[in-house]
C-alpha positions in Angstrom: 91.9 28.2 21.7 92.9 30.3 18.6 93.1 28.1 15.5 94.6 28.5 12.1 91.1 28.6 10.6 90.2 31.5 12.9 93.3 33.4 12.0 92.6 32.8 8.3 89.0 34.0 8.7 90.2 37.2 10.4 92.8 37.8 7.7 90.1 37.5 5.0 87.9 40.0 6.9 90.8 42.5 7.0 91.5 42.0 3.3 87.9 42.5 2.4 87.8 45.7 4.5 91.0 47.0 2.8 89.6 46.2 -0.7 86.3 48.0 0.2 88.3 51.0 1.3 90.5 51.0 -1.8 87.4 50.8 -4.1 85.7 53.6 -2.3 88.8 55.8 -2.5 89.3 55.2 -6.3 85.6 56.0 -6.9 86.1 59.3 -5.0 89.2 60.1 -7.0 87.4 59.5 -10.3 84.5 61.7 -9.3 87.0 64.4 -8.2 88.9 64.2 -11.4 85.7 64.4 -13.4 84.6 67.5 -11.5 88.0 69.1 -12.1 87.8 68.5 -15.8 84.3 70.0 -15.9 85.6 73.1 -14.1 88.5 73.4 -16.5 86.2 73.2 -19.5 84.0 76.0 -18.2 86.9 78.5 -18.2 
C-alpha cells in the first residue's frame, strides 16, 4: 500500500536532489565567472 507519508517522503527526496543540483550548478557558474574575470584582467 502506498501512503501519503510515503509520497511525502519521496517528494522530499526529489526536492533535496533538486536543491543539491541547483547548488552545484551555481557553484560551477561562480567558478566559471571568476575564471573569465581573471582571463579578462590578464589582457
